[in-house]
PDB file of N, H, CA, C and O in Angstrom:
ATOM      1  N   MET A   1     105.742  60.634  78.673  1.00  0.00           N
ATOM      2  CA  MET A   1     105.458  61.821  79.501  1.00  0.00           C
ATOM      3  C   MET A   1     104.807  61.434  80.753  1.00  0.00           C
ATOM      4  O   MET A   1     104.122  60.414  80.812  1.00  0.00           O
ATOM      5  N   SER A   2     104.997  62.230  81.788  1.00  0.00           N
ATOM      6  H   SER A   2     105.554  63.059  81.740  1.00  0.00           H
ATOM      7  CA  SER A   2     104.491  61.974  83.069  1.00  0.00           C
ATOM      8  C   SER A   2     103.158  62.732  83.196  1.00  0.00           C
ATOM      9  O   SER A   2     102.861  63.676  82.463  1.00  0.00           O
ATOM     10  N   ASN A   3     102.361  62.240  84.198  1.00  0.00           N
ATOM     11  H   ASN A   3     102.602  61.473  84.793  1.00  0.00           H
ATOM     12  CA  ASN A   3     101.116  63.003  84.445  1.00  0.00           C
ATOM     13  C   ASN A   3     101.333  63.977  85.677  1.00  0.00           C
ATOM     14  O   ASN A   3     100.406  64.599  86.196  1.00  0.00           O
ATOM     15  N   THR A   4     102.576  64.042  86.067  1.00  0.00           N
ATOM     16  H   THR A   4     103.330  63.537  85.646  1.00  0.00           H
ATOM     17  CA  THR A   4     102.819  65.038  87.067  1.00  0.00           C
ATOM     18  C   THR A   4     102.488  66.518  86.740  1.00  0.00           C
ATOM     19  O   THR A   4     102.900  66.973  85.673  1.00  0.00           O
ATOM     20  N   PRO A   5     101.768  67.306  87.592  1.00  0.00           N
ATOM     21  CA  PRO A   5     101.552  68.675  87.171  1.00  0.00           C
ATOM     22  C   PRO A   5     102.875  69.405  87.017  1.00  0.00           C
ATOM     23  O   PRO A   5     103.804  69.228  87.805  1.00  0.00           O
ATOM     24  N   VAL A   6     102.930  70.174  86.052  1.00  0.00           N
ATOM     25  H   VAL A   6     102.175  70.318  85.411  1.00  0.00           H
ATOM     26  CA  VAL A   6     104.250  70.957  85.827  1.00  0.00           C
ATOM     27  C   VAL A   6     104.647  71.735  86.976  1.00  0.00           C
ATOM     28  O   VAL A   6     105.843  71.783  87.266  1.00  0.00           O
ATOM     29  N   ASN A   7     103.727  72.395  87.714  1.00  0.00           N
ATOM     30  H   ASN A   7     102.756  72.356  87.479  1.00  0.00           H
ATOM     31  CA  ASN A   7     104.087  73.222  88.776  1.00  0.00           C
ATOM     32  C   ASN A   7     104.655  72.398  89.929  1.00  0.00           C
ATOM     33  O   ASN A   7     105.285  72.978  90.814  1.00  0.00           O
ATOM     34  N   LYS A   8     104.476  71.141  89.968  1.00  0.00           N
ATOM     35  H   LYS A   8     103.964  70.670  89.249  1.00  0.00           H
ATOM     36  CA  LYS A   8     104.978  70.267  91.052  1.00  0.00           C
ATOM     37  C   LYS A   8     106.446  69.634  90.679  1.00  0.00           C
ATOM     38  O   LYS A   8     107.060  68.937  91.487  1.00  0.00           O
ATOM     39  N   MET A   9     106.888  69.914  89.521  1.00  0.00           N
ATOM     40  H   MET A   9     106.390  70.481  88.865  1.00  0.00           H
ATOM     41  CA  MET A   9     108.130  69.416  89.064  1.00  0.00           C
ATOM     42  C   MET A   9     109.282  70.191  89.441  1.00  0.00           C
ATOM     43  O   MET A   9     109.213  71.412  89.579  1.00  0.00           O
ATOM     44  N   THR A  10     110.462  69.454  89.632  1.00  0.00           N
ATOM     45  H   THR A  10     110.518  68.462  89.520  1.00  0.00           H
ATOM     46  CA  THR A  10     111.718  70.165  89.788  1.00  0.00           C
ATOM     47  C   THR A  10     112.188  70.597  88.513  1.00  0.00           C
ATOM     48  O   THR A  10     111.666  70.127  87.502  1.00  0.00           O
ATOM     49  N   TYR A  11     113.147  71.468  88.429  1.00  0.00           N
ATOM     50  H   TYR A  11     113.571  71.850  89.250  1.00  0.00           H
ATOM     51  CA  TYR A  11     113.739  71.963  87.144  1.00  0.00           C
ATOM     52  C   TYR A  11     114.235  70.687  86.360  1.00  0.00           C
ATOM     53  O   TYR A  11     113.958  70.526  85.171  1.00  0.00           O
ATOM     54  N   GLU A  12     114.923  69.861  87.032  1.00  0.00           N
ATOM     55  H   GLU A  12     115.148  69.991  87.998  1.00  0.00           H
ATOM     56  CA  GLU A  12     115.453  68.646  86.383  1.00  0.00           C
ATOM     57  C   GLU A  12     114.513  67.769  85.716  1.00  0.00           C
ATOM     58  O   GLU A  12     114.725  67.304  84.596  1.00  0.00           O
ATOM     59  N   GLN A  13     113.373  67.522  86.468  1.00  0.00           N
ATOM     60  H   GLN A  13     113.200  67.900  87.377  1.00  0.00           H
ATOM     61  CA  GLN A  13     112.259  66.805  85.949  1.00  0.00           C
ATOM     62  C   GLN A  13     111.570  67.345  84.749  1.00  0.00           C
ATOM     63  O   GLN A  13     111.237  66.652  83.788  1.00  0.00           O
ATOM     64  N   ALA A  14     111.369  68.679  84.867  1.00  0.00           N
ATOM     65  H   ALA A  14     111.639  69.241  85.648  1.00  0.00           H
ATOM     66  CA  ALA A  14     110.715  69.399  83.715  1.00  0.00           C
ATOM     67  C   ALA A  14     111.578  69.522  82.472  1.00  0.00           C
ATOM     68  O   ALA A  14     111.068  69.502  81.351  1.00  0.00           O
ATOM     69  N   MET A  15     112.965  69.658  82.680  1.00  0.00           N
ATOM     70  H   MET A  15     113.379  69.674  83.590  1.00  0.00           H
ATOM     71  CA  MET A  15     113.853  69.669  81.506  1.00  0.00           C
ATOM     72  C   MET A  15     113.920  68.306  80.943  1.00  0.00           C
ATOM     73  O   MET A  15     113.985  68.185  79.719  1.00  0.00           O
ATOM     74  N   ALA A  16     113.912  67.295  81.690  1.00  0.00           N
ATOM     75  H   ALA A  16     113.859  67.393  82.684  1.00  0.00           H
ATOM     76  CA  ALA A  16     114.027  65.921  81.091  1.00  0.00           C
ATOM     77  C   ALA A  16     112.800  65.774  80.258  1.00  0.00           C
ATOM     78  O   ALA A  16     112.976  65.458  79.081  1.00  0.00           O
ATOM     79  N   GLU A  17     111.550  65.961  80.700  1.00  0.00           N
ATOM     80  H   GLU A  17     111.407  66.219  81.656  1.00  0.00           H
ATOM     81  CA  GLU A  17     110.316  65.757  80.115  1.00  0.00           C
ATOM     82  C   GLU A  17     110.252  66.708  78.811  1.00  0.00           C
ATOM     83  O   GLU A  17     109.800  66.304  77.739  1.00  0.00           O
ATOM     84  N   LEU A  18     110.733  67.961  79.005  1.00  0.00           N
ATOM     85  H   LEU A  18     111.101  68.289  79.875  1.00  0.00           H
ATOM     86  CA  LEU A  18     110.757  68.828  77.772  1.00  0.00           C
ATOM     87  C   LEU A  18     111.557  68.254  76.651  1.00  0.00           C
ATOM     88  O   LEU A  18     111.149  68.340  75.493  1.00  0.00           O
ATOM     89  N   GLU A  19     112.707  67.658  76.963  1.00  0.00           N
ATOM     90  H   GLU A  19     113.038  67.588  77.903  1.00  0.00           H
ATOM     91  CA  GLU A  19     113.565  66.952  75.991  1.00  0.00           C
ATOM     92  C   GLU A  19     112.829  65.796  75.294  1.00  0.00           C
ATOM     93  O   GLU A  19     112.958  65.561  74.092  1.00  0.00           O
ATOM     94  N   GLN A  20     112.065  65.107  76.111  1.00  0.00           N
ATOM     95  H   GLN A  20     111.960  65.299  77.087  1.00  0.00           H
ATOM     96  CA  GLN A  20     111.225  64.019  75.580  1.00  0.00           C
ATOM     97  C   GLN A  20     110.143  64.461  74.600  1.00  0.00           C
ATOM     98  O   GLN A  20     109.876  63.810  73.590  1.00  0.00           O
ATOM     99  N   VAL A  21     109.544  65.575  74.934  1.00  0.00           N
ATOM    100  H   VAL A  21     109.761  66.104  75.755  1.00  0.00           H
ATOM    101  CA  VAL A  21     108.449  66.247  74.118  1.00  0.00           C
ATOM    102  C   VAL A  21     109.097  66.764  72.750  1.00  0.00           C
ATOM    103  O   VAL A  21     108.557  66.558  71.663  1.00  0.00           O
ATOM    104  N   VAL A  22     110.159  67.372  72.884  1.00  0.00           N
ATOM    105  H   VAL A  22     110.598  67.539  73.767  1.00  0.00           H
ATOM    106  CA  VAL A  22     110.784  67.885  71.693  1.00  0.00           C
ATOM    107  C   VAL A  22     111.177  66.688  70.758  1.00  0.00           C
ATOM    108  O   VAL A  22     110.933  66.775  69.554  1.00  0.00           O
ATOM    109  N   GLY A  23     111.777  65.577  71.281  1.00  0.00           N
ATOM    110  H   GLY A  23     111.975  65.507  72.258  1.00  0.00           H
ATOM    111  CA  GLY A  23     112.060  64.367  70.533  1.00  0.00           C
ATOM    112  C   GLY A  23     110.901  63.824  69.786  1.00  0.00           C
ATOM    113  O   GLY A  23     110.965  63.440  68.618  1.00  0.00           O
ATOM    114  N   LYS A  24     109.822  63.814  70.538  1.00  0.00           N
ATOM    115  H   LYS A  24     109.770  64.126  71.486  1.00  0.00           H
ATOM    116  CA  LYS A  24     108.555  63.165  69.892  1.00  0.00           C
ATOM    117  C   LYS A  24     108.089  64.174  68.758  1.00  0.00           C
ATOM    118  O   LYS A  24     107.743  63.740  67.659  1.00  0.00           O
ATOM    119  N   LEU A  25     108.088  65.366  69.015  1.00  0.00           N
ATOM    120  H   LEU A  25     108.368  65.718  69.908  1.00  0.00           H
ATOM    121  CA  LEU A  25     107.580  66.288  68.007  1.00  0.00           C
ATOM    122  C   LEU A  25     108.505  66.362  66.816  1.00  0.00           C
ATOM    123  O   LEU A  25     108.046  66.631  65.706  1.00  0.00           O
ATOM    124  N   GLU A  26     109.833  66.125  67.010  1.00  0.00           N
ATOM    125  H   GLU A  26     110.206  65.906  67.912  1.00  0.00           H
ATOM    126  CA  GLU A  26     110.773  66.207  65.934  1.00  0.00           C
ATOM    127  C   GLU A  26     110.716  64.851  65.107  1.00  0.00           C
ATOM    128  O   GLU A  26     111.152  64.802  63.957  1.00  0.00           O
ATOM    129  N   SER A  27     110.206  63.849  65.692  1.00  0.00           N
ATOM    130  H   SER A  27     109.851  63.889  66.626  1.00  0.00           H
ATOM    131  CA  SER A  27     110.105  62.496  65.087  1.00  0.00           C
ATOM    132  C   SER A  27     109.060  62.482  63.857  1.00  0.00           C
ATOM    133  O   SER A  27     109.124  61.660  62.943  1.00  0.00           O
ATOM    134  N   SER A  28     108.168  63.418  63.947  1.00  0.00           N
ATOM    135  H   SER A  28     108.116  64.086  64.689  1.00  0.00           H
ATOM    136  CA  SER A  28     107.026  63.456  62.917  1.00  0.00           C
ATOM    137  C   SER A  28     106.206  62.204  62.824  1.00  0.00           C
ATOM    138  O   SER A  28     105.553  61.959  61.809  1.00  0.00           O
ATOM    139  N   GLN A  29     106.227  61.411  63.857  1.00  0.00           N
ATOM    140  H   GLN A  29     106.757  61.610  64.681  1.00  0.00           H
ATOM    141  CA  GLN A  29     105.455  60.249  63.970  1.00  0.00           C
ATOM    142  C   GLN A  29     104.204  60.320  64.893  1.00  0.00           C
ATOM    143  O   GLN A  29     103.642  59.305  65.304  1.00  0.00           O
ATOM    144  N   VAL A  30     103.819  61.542  65.182  1.00  0.00           N
ATOM    145  H   VAL A  30     104.276  62.367  64.848  1.00  0.00           H
ATOM    146  CA  VAL A  30     102.822  61.813  66.104  1.00  0.00           C
ATOM    147  C   VAL A  30     101.586  62.410  65.376  1.00  0.00           C
ATOM    148  O   VAL A  30     101.682  63.327  64.561  1.00  0.00           O
ATOM    149  N   ALA A  31     100.448  61.833  65.723  1.00  0.00           N
ATOM    150  H   ALA A  31     100.370  61.088  66.385  1.00  0.00           H
ATOM    151  CA  ALA A  31      99.256  62.476  65.075  1.00  0.00           C
ATOM    152  C   ALA A  31      99.012  63.909  65.426  1.00  0.00           C
ATOM    153  O   ALA A  31      99.505  64.376  66.453  1.00  0.00           O
ATOM    154  N   LEU A  32      98.288  64.615  64.637  1.00  0.00           N
ATOM    155  H   LEU A  32      97.888  64.235  63.802  1.00  0.00           H
ATOM    156  CA  LEU A  32      98.121  66.081  64.756  1.00  0.00           C
ATOM    157  C   LEU A  32      97.601  66.408  66.144  1.00  0.00           C
ATOM    158  O   LEU A  32      98.150  67.245  66.860  1.00  0.00           O
ATOM    159  N   ASP A  33      96.539  65.729  66.493  1.00  0.00           N
ATOM    160  H   ASP A  33      96.093  65.049  65.911  1.00  0.00           H
ATOM    161  CA  ASP A  33      95.994  66.096  67.805  1.00  0.00           C
ATOM    162  C   ASP A  33      96.975  65.849  69.010  1.00  0.00           C
ATOM    163  O   ASP A  33      96.984  66.586  69.996  1.00  0.00           O
ATOM    164  N   ASP A  34      97.792  64.771  68.862  1.00  0.00           N
ATOM    165  H   ASP A  34      97.785  64.172  68.061  1.00  0.00           H
ATOM    166  CA  ASP A  34      98.719  64.500  69.854  1.00  0.00           C
ATOM    167  C   ASP A  34      99.873  65.548  69.794  1.00  0.00           C
ATOM    168  O   ASP A  34     100.410  65.944  70.829  1.00  0.00           O
ATOM    169  N   SER A  35     100.215  65.957  68.644  1.00  0.00           N
ATOM    170  H   SER A  35      99.779  65.635  67.803  1.00  0.00           H
ATOM    171  CA  SER A  35     101.294  66.992  68.506  1.00  0.00           C
ATOM    172  C   SER A  35     100.772  68.331  69.129  1.00  0.00           C
ATOM    173  O   SER A  35     101.579  69.096  69.657  1.00  0.00           O
ATOM    174  N   ILE A  36      99.592  68.593  69.082  1.00  0.00           N
ATOM    175  H   ILE A  36      98.936  67.972  68.653  1.00  0.00           H
ATOM    176  CA  ILE A  36      99.056  69.894  69.728  1.00  0.00           C
ATOM    177  C   ILE A  36      99.243  69.770  71.228  1.00  0.00           C
ATOM    178  O   ILE A  36      99.737  70.677  71.898  1.00  0.00           O
ATOM    179  N   LYS A  37      98.802  68.532  71.769  1.00  0.00           N
ATOM    180  H   LYS A  37      98.401  67.795  71.225  1.00  0.00           H
ATOM    181  CA  LYS A  37      98.844  68.380  73.113  1.00  0.00           C
ATOM    182  C   LYS A  37     100.374  68.330  73.615  1.00  0.00           C
ATOM    183  O   LYS A  37     100.671  68.820  74.704  1.00  0.00           O
ATOM    184  N   LEU A  38     101.224  67.791  72.880  1.00  0.00           N
ATOM    185  H   LEU A  38     100.983  67.393  71.995  1.00  0.00           H
ATOM    186  CA  LEU A  38     102.591  67.688  73.105  1.00  0.00           C
ATOM    187  C   LEU A  38     103.179  69.170  73.193  1.00  0.00           C
ATOM    188  O   LEU A  38     103.917  69.530  74.111  1.00  0.00           O
ATOM    189  N   TYR A  39     102.799  69.936  72.210  1.00  0.00           N
ATOM    190  H   TYR A  39     102.199  69.643  71.465  1.00  0.00           H
ATOM    191  CA  TYR A  39     103.373  71.317  72.085  1.00  0.00           C
ATOM    192  C   TYR A  39     102.906  72.109  73.372  1.00  0.00           C
ATOM    193  O   TYR A  39     103.705  72.771  74.034  1.00  0.00           O
ATOM    194  N   GLU A  40     101.611  72.006  73.676  1.00  0.00           N
ATOM    195  H   GLU A  40     100.962  71.468  73.138  1.00  0.00           H
ATOM    196  CA  GLU A  40     101.065  72.708  74.865  1.00  0.00           C
ATOM    197  C   GLU A  40     101.801  72.282  76.133  1.00  0.00           C
ATOM    198  O   GLU A  40     102.057  73.137  76.981  1.00  0.00           O
ATOM    199  N   ARG A  41     102.165  70.978  76.314  1.00  0.00           N
ATOM    200  H   ARG A  41     101.957  70.283  75.625  1.00  0.00           H
ATOM    201  CA  ARG A  41     102.788  70.513  77.368  1.00  0.00           C
ATOM    202  C   ARG A  41     104.270  71.071  77.431  1.00  0.00           C
ATOM    203  O   ARG A  41     104.834  71.480  78.445  1.00  0.00           O
ATOM    204  N   GLY A  42     104.779  71.008  76.175  1.00  0.00           N
ATOM    205  H   GLY A  42     104.321  70.676  75.351  1.00  0.00           H
ATOM    206  CA  GLY A  42     106.185  71.502  76.104  1.00  0.00           C
ATOM    207  C   GLY A  42     106.295  73.032  76.454  1.00  0.00           C
ATOM    208  O   GLY A  42     107.243  73.478  77.102  1.00  0.00           O
ATOM    209  N   ALA A  43     105.285  73.787  75.991  1.00  0.00           N
ATOM    210  H   ALA A  43     104.516  73.425  75.465  1.00  0.00           H
ATOM    211  CA  ALA A  43     105.272  75.145  76.333  1.00  0.00           C
ATOM    212  C   ALA A  43     105.148  75.481  77.883  1.00  0.00           C
ATOM    213  O   ALA A  43     105.787  76.398  78.399  1.00  0.00           O
ATOM    214  N   ALA A  44     104.328  74.713  78.533  1.00  0.00           N
ATOM    215  H   ALA A  44     103.809  73.969  78.114  1.00  0.00           H
ATOM    216  CA  ALA A  44     104.201  74.827  79.908  1.00  0.00           C
ATOM    217  C   ALA A  44     105.486  74.458  80.693  1.00  0.00           C
ATOM    218  O   ALA A  44     105.882  75.066  81.687  1.00  0.00           O
ATOM    219  N   LEU A  45     106.065  73.423  80.145  1.00  0.00           N
ATOM    220  H   LEU A  45     105.742  72.929  79.338  1.00  0.00           H
ATOM    221  CA  LEU A  45     107.389  72.910  80.768  1.00  0.00           C
ATOM    222  C   LEU A  45     108.467  73.994  80.471  1.00  0.00           C
ATOM    223  O   LEU A  45     109.245  74.241  81.392  1.00  0.00           O
ATOM    224  N   LYS A  46     108.596  74.611  79.403  1.00  0.00           N
ATOM    225  H   LYS A  46     107.964  74.410  78.655  1.00  0.00           H
ATOM    226  CA  LYS A  46     109.543  75.569  79.062  1.00  0.00           C
ATOM    227  C   LYS A  46     109.343  76.731  79.988  1.00  0.00           C
ATOM    228  O   LYS A  46     110.341  77.183  80.550  1.00  0.00           O
ATOM    229  N   LYS A  47     108.135  77.282  80.218  1.00  0.00           N
ATOM    230  H   LYS A  47     107.324  76.915  79.762  1.00  0.00           H
ATOM    231  CA  LYS A  47     107.799  78.373  81.144  1.00  0.00           C
ATOM    232  C   LYS A  47     108.242  77.997  82.557  1.00  0.00           C
ATOM    233  O   LYS A  47     108.856  78.808  83.249  1.00  0.00           O
ATOM    234  N   HIS A  48     107.960  76.877  82.950  1.00  0.00           N
ATOM    235  H   HIS A  48     107.461  76.218  82.387  1.00  0.00           H
ATOM    236  CA  HIS A  48     108.350  76.430  84.400  1.00  0.00           C
ATOM    237  C   HIS A  48     109.848  76.429  84.483  1.00  0.00           C
ATOM    238  O   HIS A  48     110.449  76.928  85.434  1.00  0.00           O
ATOM    239  N   CYS A  49     110.422  75.867  83.485  1.00  0.00           N
ATOM    240  H   CYS A  49     109.934  75.462  82.712  1.00  0.00           H
ATOM    241  CA  CYS A  49     111.999  75.945  83.580  1.00  0.00           C
ATOM    242  C   CYS A  49     112.627  77.341  83.702  1.00  0.00           C
ATOM    243  O   CYS A  49     113.538  77.616  84.484  1.00  0.00           O
ATOM    244  N   GLU A  50     112.015  78.234  82.804  1.00  0.00           N
ATOM    245  H   GLU A  50     111.275  78.010  82.169  1.00  0.00           H
ATOM    246  CA  GLU A  50     112.388  79.639  82.848  1.00  0.00           C
ATOM    247  C   GLU A  50     112.156  80.185  84.209  1.00  0.00           C
ATOM    248  O   GLU A  50     113.034  80.886  84.713  1.00  0.00           O
ATOM    249  N   GLU A  51     111.067  79.932  84.846  1.00  0.00           N
ATOM    250  H   GLU A  51     110.354  79.363  84.436  1.00  0.00           H
ATOM    251  CA  GLU A  51     110.672  80.476  86.148  1.00  0.00           C
ATOM    252  C   GLU A  51     111.644  79.965  87.266  1.00  0.00           C
ATOM    253  O   GLU A  51     112.080  80.739  88.119  1.00  0.00           O
ATOM    254  N   LYS A  52     111.955  78.691  87.234  1.00  0.00           N
ATOM    255  H   LYS A  52     111.601  78.062  86.542  1.00  0.00           H
ATOM    256  CA  LYS A  52     112.828  78.073  88.082  1.00  0.00           C
ATOM    257  C   LYS A  52     114.358  78.665  87.894  1.00  0.00           C
ATOM    258  O   LYS A  52     115.044  78.883  88.893  1.00  0.00           O
ATOM    259  N   LEU A  53     114.804  78.887  86.711  1.00  0.00           N
ATOM    260  H   LEU A  53     114.247  78.710  85.899  1.00  0.00           H
ATOM    261  CA  LEU A  53     116.030  79.443  86.546  1.00  0.00           C
ATOM    262  C   LEU A  53     116.086  80.910  87.035  1.00  0.00           C
ATOM    263  O   LEU A  53     117.107  81.360  87.556  1.00  0.00           O
ATOM    264  N   LYS A  54     115.016  81.611  86.863  1.00  0.00           N
ATOM    265  H   LYS A  54     114.187  81.246  86.440  1.00  0.00           H
ATOM    266  CA  LYS A  54     114.948  82.977  87.234  1.00  0.00           C
ATOM    267  C   LYS A  54     115.027  83.164  88.892  1.00  0.00           C
ATOM    268  O   LYS A  54     115.613  84.081  89.468  1.00  0.00           O
ATOM    269  N   GLN A  55     114.337  82.137  89.477  1.00  0.00           N
ATOM    270  H   GLN A  55     113.861  81.392  89.009  1.00  0.00           H
ATOM    271  CA  GLN A  55     114.352  82.054  90.951  1.00  0.00           C
ATOM    272  C   GLN A  55     115.766  81.711  91.378  1.00  0.00           C
ATOM    273  O   GLN A  55     116.277  82.331  92.311  1.00  0.00           O
ATOM    274  N   ALA A  56     116.364  80.836  90.794  1.00  0.00           N
ATOM    275  H   ALA A  56     115.949  80.333  90.036  1.00  0.00           H
ATOM    276  CA  ALA A  56     117.787  80.524  91.239  1.00  0.00           C
ATOM    277  C   ALA A  56     118.744  81.660  90.996  1.00  0.00           C
ATOM    278  O   ALA A  56     119.633  81.892  91.815  1.00  0.00           O
ATOM    279  N   GLU A  57     118.592  82.390  89.880  1.00  0.00           N
ATOM    280  H   GLU A  57     117.870  82.201  89.215  1.00  0.00           H
ATOM    281  CA  GLU A  57     119.454  83.664  89.633  1.00  0.00           C
ATOM    282  C   GLU A  57     119.264  84.724  90.608  1.00  0.00           C
ATOM    283  O   GLU A  57     120.223  85.378  91.019  1.00  0.00           O
ATOM    284  N   GLU A  58     118.005  84.938  91.018  1.00  0.00           N
ATOM    285  H   GLU A  58     117.226  84.407  90.684  1.00  0.00           H
ATOM    286  CA  GLU A  58     117.714  85.858  92.070  1.00  0.00           C
ATOM    287  C   GLU A  58     118.328  85.455  93.469  1.00  0.00           C
ATOM    288  O   GLU A  58     118.816  86.302  94.217  1.00  0.00           O
ATOM    289  N   LYS A  59     118.278  84.185  93.760  1.00  0.00           N
ATOM    290  H   LYS A  59     117.882  83.496  93.152  1.00  0.00           H
ATOM    291  CA  LYS A  59     118.914  83.714  94.986  1.00  0.00           C
ATOM    292  C   LYS A  59     120.536  84.041  94.969  1.00  0.00           C
ATOM    293  O   LYS A  59     121.164  84.584  95.879  1.00  0.00           O
ATOM    294  N   VAL A  60     121.024  83.601  93.781  1.00  0.00           N
ATOM    295  H   VAL A  60     120.514  83.160  93.042  1.00  0.00           H
ATOM    296  CA  VAL A  60     122.592  83.846  93.679  1.00  0.00           C
ATOM    297  C   VAL A  60     122.873  85.342  93.869  1.00  0.00           C
ATOM    298  O   VAL A  60     123.806  85.770  94.549  1.00  0.00           O
ATOM    299  N   ALA A  61     121.973  86.110  93.199  1.00  0.00           N
ATOM    300  H   ALA A  61     121.215  85.762  92.646  1.00  0.00           H
ATOM    301  CA  ALA A  61     122.212  87.645  93.190  1.00  0.00           C
ATOM    302  C   ALA A  61     122.169  88.151  94.630  1.00  0.00           C
ATOM    303  O   ALA A  61     122.780  89.180  94.920  1.00  0.00           O
ATOM    304  N   LEU A  62     121.494  87.493  95.515  1.00  0.00           N
ATOM    305  H   LEU A  62     120.997  86.658  95.280  1.00  0.00           H
ATOM    306  CA  LEU A  62     121.256  88.087  96.878  1.00  0.00           C
ATOM    307  C   LEU A  62     122.399  87.718  97.731  1.00  0.00           C
ATOM    308  O   LEU A  62     122.492  88.281  98.821  1.00  0.00           O
ATOM    309  N   ILE A  63     123.309  86.823  97.371  1.00  0.00           N
ATOM    310  H   ILE A  63     123.233  86.366  96.485  1.00  0.00           H
ATOM    311  CA  ILE A  63     124.471  86.524  98.168  1.00  0.00           C
ATOM    312  C   ILE A  63     125.365  87.651  98.211  1.00  0.00           C
ATOM    313  O   ILE A  63     125.777  88.174  97.176  1.00  0.00           O
ATOM    314  N   THR A  64     125.703  88.071  99.427  1.00  0.00           N
ATOM    315  H   THR A  64     125.368  87.646 100.268  1.00  0.00           H
ATOM    316  CA  THR A  64     126.599  89.189  99.643  1.00  0.00           C
ATOM    317  C   THR A  64     127.954  88.649  99.936  1.00  0.00           C
ATOM    318  O   THR A  64     128.089  87.542 100.457  1.00  0.00           O
ATOM    319  N   LEU A  65     129.025  89.456  99.591  1.00  0.00           N
ATOM    320  H   LEU A  65     128.915  90.356  99.168  1.00  0.00           H
ATOM    321  CA  LEU A  65     130.474  89.002  99.911  1.00  0.00           C
ATOM    322  C   LEU A  65     130.988  89.859 100.948  1.00  0.00           C
ATOM    323  O   LEU A  65     130.699  91.054 101.002  1.00  0.00           O
ATOM    324  N   GLY A  66     131.744  89.279 101.776  1.00  0.00           N
ATOM    325  H   GLY A  66     131.979  88.308 101.732  1.00  0.00           H
ATOM    326  CA  GLY A  66     132.507  89.979 102.862  1.00  0.00           C
ATOM    327  C   GLY A  66     133.766  90.662 102.254  1.00  0.00           C
ATOM    328  O   GLY A  66     134.056  90.548 101.063  1.00  0.00           O
ATOM    329  N   GLY A  67     134.495  91.382 103.151  1.00  0.00           N
ATOM    330  H   GLY A  67     134.259  91.475 104.118  1.00  0.00           H
ATOM    331  CA  GLY A  67     135.721  91.953 102.736  1.00  0.00           C
ATOM    332  C   GLY A  67     136.707  91.127 102.148  1.00  0.00           C
ATOM    333  O   GLY A  67     137.484  91.533 101.284  1.00  0.00           O
ATOM    334  N   ASP A  68     136.692  89.885 102.636  1.00  0.00           N
ATOM    335  H   ASP A  68     136.061  89.556 103.338  1.00  0.00           H
ATOM    336  CA  ASP A  68     137.637  88.959 102.074  1.00  0.00           C
ATOM    337  C   ASP A  68     137.253  88.126 100.844  1.00  0.00           C
ATOM    338  O   ASP A  68     138.006  87.267 100.385  1.00  0.00           O
ATOM    339  N   GLY A  69     136.101  88.405 100.354  1.00  0.00           N
ATOM    340  H   GLY A  69     135.490  89.102 100.728  1.00  0.00           H
ATOM    341  CA  GLY A  69     135.578  87.868  99.146  1.00  0.00           C
ATOM    342  C   GLY A  69     134.741  86.668  99.387  1.00  0.00           C
ATOM    343  O   GLY A  69     134.133  86.149  98.451  1.00  0.00           O
ATOM    344  N   ALA A  70     134.677  86.195 100.607  1.00  0.00           N
ATOM    345  H   ALA A  70     135.170  86.616 101.367  1.00  0.00           H
ATOM    346  CA  ALA A  70     133.885  85.015 100.913  1.00  0.00           C
ATOM    347  C   ALA A  70     132.410  85.355 101.266  1.00  0.00           C
ATOM    348  O   ALA A  70     132.093  86.394 101.846  1.00  0.00           O
ATOM    349  N   PRO A  71     131.553  84.413 100.875  1.00  0.00           N
ATOM    350  CA  PRO A  71     130.128  84.775 101.044  1.00  0.00           C
ATOM    351  C   PRO A  71     129.855  85.084 102.518  1.00  0.00           C
ATOM    352  O   PRO A  71     130.254  84.354 103.425  1.00  0.00           O
ATOM    353  N   ASP A  72     129.163  86.190 102.704  1.00  0.00           N
ATOM    354  H   ASP A  72     128.839  86.783 101.967  1.00  0.00           H
ATOM    355  CA  ASP A  72     128.904  86.793 103.994  1.00  0.00           C
ATOM    356  C   ASP A  72     127.601  86.619 104.494  1.00  0.00           C
ATOM    357  O   ASP A  72     127.395  86.665 105.707  1.00  0.00           O
ATOM    358  N   GLY A  73     126.607  86.403 103.595  1.00  0.00           N
ATOM    359  H   GLY A  73     126.774  86.366 102.609  1.00  0.00           H
ATOM    360  CA  GLY A  73     125.251  86.386 103.889  1.00  0.00           C
ATOM    361  C   GLY A  73     124.347  86.539 102.847  1.00  0.00           C
ATOM    362  O   GLY A  73     124.763  86.453 101.692  1.00  0.00           O
ATOM    363  N   LEU A  74     123.061  86.773 103.097  1.00  0.00           N
ATOM    364  H   LEU A  74     122.723  86.843 104.035  1.00  0.00           H
ATOM    365  CA  LEU A  74     122.172  87.125 102.015  1.00  0.00           C
ATOM    366  C   LEU A  74     121.513  88.392 102.306  1.00  0.00           C
ATOM    367  O   LEU A  74     121.275  88.720 103.468  1.00  0.00           O
ATOM    368  N   LYS A  75     121.204  89.124 101.298  1.00  0.00           N
ATOM    369  H   LYS A  75     121.398  88.857 100.353  1.00  0.00           H
ATOM    370  CA  LYS A  75     120.418  90.379 101.299  1.00  0.00           C
ATOM    371  C   LYS A  75     118.997  90.032 101.298  1.00  0.00           C
ATOM    372  O   LYS A  75     118.601  89.125 100.566  1.00  0.00           O
ATOM    373  N   PRO A  76     118.177  90.695 102.077  1.00  0.00           N
ATOM    374  CA  PRO A  76     116.704  90.350 101.966  1.00  0.00           C
ATOM    375  C   PRO A  76     116.054  90.667 100.670  1.00  0.00           C
ATOM    376  O   PRO A  76     116.348  91.684 100.041  1.00  0.00           O
ATOM    377  N   VAL A  77     115.205  89.836 100.280  1.00  0.00           N
ATOM    378  H   VAL A  77     114.967  89.009 100.790  1.00  0.00           H
ATOM    379  CA  VAL A  77     114.508  89.965  98.961  1.00  0.00           C
ATOM    380  C   VAL A  77     113.592  91.229  99.155  1.00  0.00           C
ATOM    381  O   VAL A  77     112.880  91.434 100.138  1.00  0.00           O
ATOM    382  N   GLU A  78     113.728  92.038  98.061  1.00  0.00           N
ATOM    383  H   GLU A  78     114.307  91.872  97.262  1.00  0.00           H
ATOM    384  CA  GLU A  78     112.928  93.426  98.014  1.00  0.00           C
ATOM    385  C   GLU A  78     111.777  93.013  97.049  1.00  0.00           C
ATOM    386  O   GLU A  78     111.902  92.196  96.136  1.00  0.00           O
ATOM    387  N   GLY A  79     110.663  93.673  97.365  1.00  0.00           N
ATOM    388  H   GLY A  79     110.562  94.337  98.106  1.00  0.00           H
ATOM    389  CA  GLY A  79     109.598  93.590  96.356  1.00  0.00           C
ATOM    390  C   GLY A  79     108.435  93.055  96.980  1.00  0.00           C
ATOM    391  O   GLY A  79     107.404  92.892  96.327  1.00  0.00           O
TER     392      GLY A  79
END
């Protein structure tokens, strides 16, 4: 596991570390206290990945298409 703050990770970094966390938890070779820390880190990584995916989906949804079906630009973000 890295010491990088979760909010500083890219989606790919967070997903890779989340896979490591799950692997360690599934191995049943981790002490209880360490399992709790791993679970907390995993929960934070999962939330971060979900937020990054939502942001990407919102960006894709903002792409407008022209009459020919080609991307024409972006709609401004509302909210």
